[in-house]
C-alpha positions, -999 to +999 in steps of 0.1 A: -519-482+122-532-448+133-559-450+107-570-485+117-572-474+153-594-445+143-617-469+124-620-493+152-626-465+177-654-451+156-669-486+151-669-491+188-686-457+195-712-466+169-718-500+185-707-518+154-682-538+174-684-550+210-649-539+220-622-517+206-591-539+201-569-507+202-583-494+234-552-499+256-527-493+228-509-461+225-494-454+191-464-432+186-455-414+155-418-414+145-409-380+133-387-382+102-363-355+093-369-338+060-339-332+039-331-312+008-304-317-018-276-293-014-265-271-043-233-293-046-254-325-048-276-309-075-246-300-095-233-335-093-266-349-103-272-325-132-238-333-146-241-371-144-244-389-178-265-420-179-258-448-203-291-464-194-321-446-209-344-457-181-322-442-154-319-410-175-357-407-178-362-414-140-337-387-132-353-362-156-387-369-139-371-365-105-357-331-115-390-321-129-408-329-097-380-315-076-381-280-092-419-279-093-427-294-060-451-319-076-456-353-060-452-385-080-490-389-084-494-354-097-466-360-122-481-392-134-514-375-140-500-343-155-516-336-189-508-312-217-541-295-211-529-286-175-502-264-191-512-230-203-487-203-213-458-221-195-477-224-163-490-257-148-524-255-133-532-286-113-554-299-085-532-318-061-542-354-059-535-359-022-549-326-009-573-315-036-557-280-035-554-260-067-520-247-075-502-230-104-465-235-111-446-214-136-424-236-158-387-228-158-363-235-186-354-269-171-390-280-170-396-270-206-365-289-217-377-320-199-412-318-214-397-312-249-373-342-245-402-366-239-428-350-261-425-375-289-428-406-266-459-424-278-488-421-254-524-428-263-537-400-241-528-364-232-504-373-204-471-354-205-450-382-191-452-420-191-438-425-156-430-460-144-445-473-111-435-453-080-419-483-063-398-490-094-389-453-097-377-452-061-355-482-067-339-465-096-335-433-076-318-452-048-294-467-073-287-432-087-280-418-052-256-447-044-238-443-077-233-406-068-220-414-034-248-398-015-257-408+021-292-396+015-317-420+000-334-404-030-371-411-034-400-395-052-412-381-018-381-359-015-395-338-042-425-328-021-402-313+005-389-289-021-424-274-025-422-263+012-388-248+005-397-228-027-432-219-016-454-231-044 
């Protein structure tokens, strides 16, 4: 709504509309608390064995993002040409900022695991839709008994924590 209000305010100031429908409306932003997975939760999640291949892949992609700080859109667009000498060089989709992320052993193992999946292009992963991935992550969190709801966005908080 904040963005719509800004658009209507700008349109009113430019005389594109006769009145600003949001003039008397005050929007409040609800501050959400960021959370991290504890070491104990990560241990539980790393040791889980999936009987479902889709859940296993979703979990691997979540771990990849979690330890790199990459967002879902950056993961989906990651190409082999972005990886040079075990370092990922990407321009963040949301911000346009350039970053370089050294690949740890866990990253390399995940990349290797899905290397032979058939893709017509140079993409490293063939990730499912974000909404679908979040549903799978929610199921994984529930199965592990977590009170926290796992989503692809949780991985972005890790970037702030590890400082990439």
